[in-house]
Every structure is written in C-alpha cells, then in structure tokens.
C-alpha positions as CSV (number, residue, x, y, z in Angstrom):
1,X,0.0,0.0,0.0
2,X,1.3,3.4,-0.9
3,X,1.8,6.1,1.8
4,X,-0.2,9.3,1.6
5,X,3.1,11.1,0.8
6,X,3.6,8.9,-2.2
7,X,0.0,9.4,-3.4
8,X,0.4,13.2,-3.0
9,X,3.5,13.1,-5.2
10,X,1.7,11.1,-7.9
11,X,-1.2,13.7,-7.7
12,X,1.2,16.6,-8.0
13,X,3.0,15.0,-11.0
14,X,-0.4,14.4,-12.6
15,X,-1.5,18.0,-12.4
16,X,2.0,19.2,-13.5
17,X,1.4,17.3,-16.7
18,X,-2.0,19.0,-17.1
19,X,-0.4,22.3,-16.4
20,X,2.3,21.7,-19.1
21,X,-0.3,20.7,-21.7
22,X,-2.7,23.5,-20.9
23,X,-0.1,26.2,-20.1
24,X,-2.3,27.2,-17.2
25,X,-0.8,27.1,-13.7
26,X,-2.7,24.6,-11.6
27,X,-3.1,23.7,-7.9
28,X,-4.5,20.8,-6.0
29,X,-7.4,21.9,-3.8
30,X,-6.2,20.3,-0.6
31,X,-9.3,21.2,1.4
32,X,-11.5,19.2,-1.0
33,X,-9.5,15.9,-0.8
34,X,-11.7,12.9,-0.2
35,X,-10.0,9.9,1.5
36,X,-11.4,6.5,0.9
37,X,-10.1,3.1,2.0
38,X,-9.1,2.3,-1.6
39,X,-7.4,5.7,-2.4
40,X,-7.6,9.4,-2.4
41,X,-9.7,11.6,-4.6
42,X,-8.2,14.9,-5.7
43,X,-9.6,18.1,-7.2
44,X,-7.6,20.7,-9.0
45,X,-8.1,24.1,-10.6
46,X,-6.2,27.0,-12.0
47,X,-4.0,28.8,-9.5
48,X,-5.4,32.1,-10.6
49,X,-9.0,31.0,-9.9
50,X,-8.0,29.3,-6.6
51,X,-6.5,32.6,-5.4
52,X,-9.1,35.0,-6.7
53,X,-12.3,32.9,-6.6
54,X,-13.4,35.2,-9.5
55,X,-15.4,33.2,-12.1
56,X,-13.6,35.1,-14.9
57,X,-10.4,33.5,-13.8
58,X,-11.9,30.0,-14.0
59,X,-10.3,29.1,-17.3
60,X,-9.4,25.4,-16.8
61,X,-12.0,23.4,-18.8
62,X,-12.8,19.8,-17.9
63,X,-11.0,19.7,-14.6
64,X,-12.9,16.8,-13.1
65,X,-11.6,15.1,-10.0
66,X,-9.3,12.0,-10.1
67,X,-8.7,9.1,-7.8
68,X,-5.3,7.6,-7.0
69,X,-5.6,3.9,-6.0
70,X,-3.6,3.4,-2.9
71,X,-2.5,-0.1,-3.8
72,X,-1.4,0.4,-7.4
73,X,-0.9,4.1,-7.8
74,X,-3.2,4.1,-10.8
75,X,-4.8,7.4,-11.7
76,X,-8.5,7.1,-12.4
77,X,-10.0,10.2,-13.9
78,X,-13.6,11.0,-13.1
79,X,-15.7,13.2,-15.3
80,X,-16.8,16.7,-14.8
81,X,-20.4,16.3,-16.1
82,X,-21.8,15.0,-12.8
83,X,-20.8,15.8,-9.2
84,X,-18.1,13.7,-7.6
85,X,-20.6,11.5,-5.6
86,X,-21.9,10.1,-8.9
87,X,-18.4,9.0,-10.0
88,X,-17.5,7.7,-6.5
89,X,-20.7,5.5,-6.5
90,X,-20.0,4.3,-10.0
91,X,-16.4,3.4,-9.1
92,X,-17.4,1.6,-6.0
93,X,-20.0,-0.4,-7.9
94,X,-17.3,-1.4,-10.5
95,X,-18.8,0.6,-13.3
96,X,-16.2,3.4,-13.6
97,X,-14.0,3.8,-15.5
98,X,-16.1,2.7,-18.4
99,X,-14.6,-0.4,-20.1
C-alpha cells in the first residue's frame, strides 16, 4: 500500500502534466480531498481562480476530480459532467472507469 506522501507526489506530478499541456498554472485543492479506504480523490483548478475565486479566472476546462488507487498508484480520472458523488458510487460499484 502506498503512503499518503507517495500518493500526494503522484497527484502533483499528474497536475504538473496537465499544467504543461494547458499552459495554465494549476493547484491541488487540498481542502477538498476525499480519503477512501481504496485511495484518495483529488480536485484541482487554475492557480489564478483558486486565489481570486473570481469566475472570470476559471479558465481550466474539464477539470474533473481524479482518484489515485492506494494499492497500485493508478490514476482514475472522473468526469466533470456529474458531481463527484456520482463517480464515486460508479467506481465503488465497479462501473467506472467505463470499459
């Protein structure tokens, strides 16, 4: 099982890749982290929006949450169409990610 520190590093590396592709500085929203017995669910947004909370600064499209499995380190991206509870329930029922 991975430590929380290892999982946090995987999460940070993941959003660093998103940042590089999008050319928008991103941050993990640490106060929104959801810990489950199978992993940790993370949320992220643009740094500018995180600091300002001004909707005009919310320029990062498709920033749905993602889960890091605490056994394998696998990153499972959730969607952004529904709220996170939908994706959590689908994952726990074995229906997400879609196969």
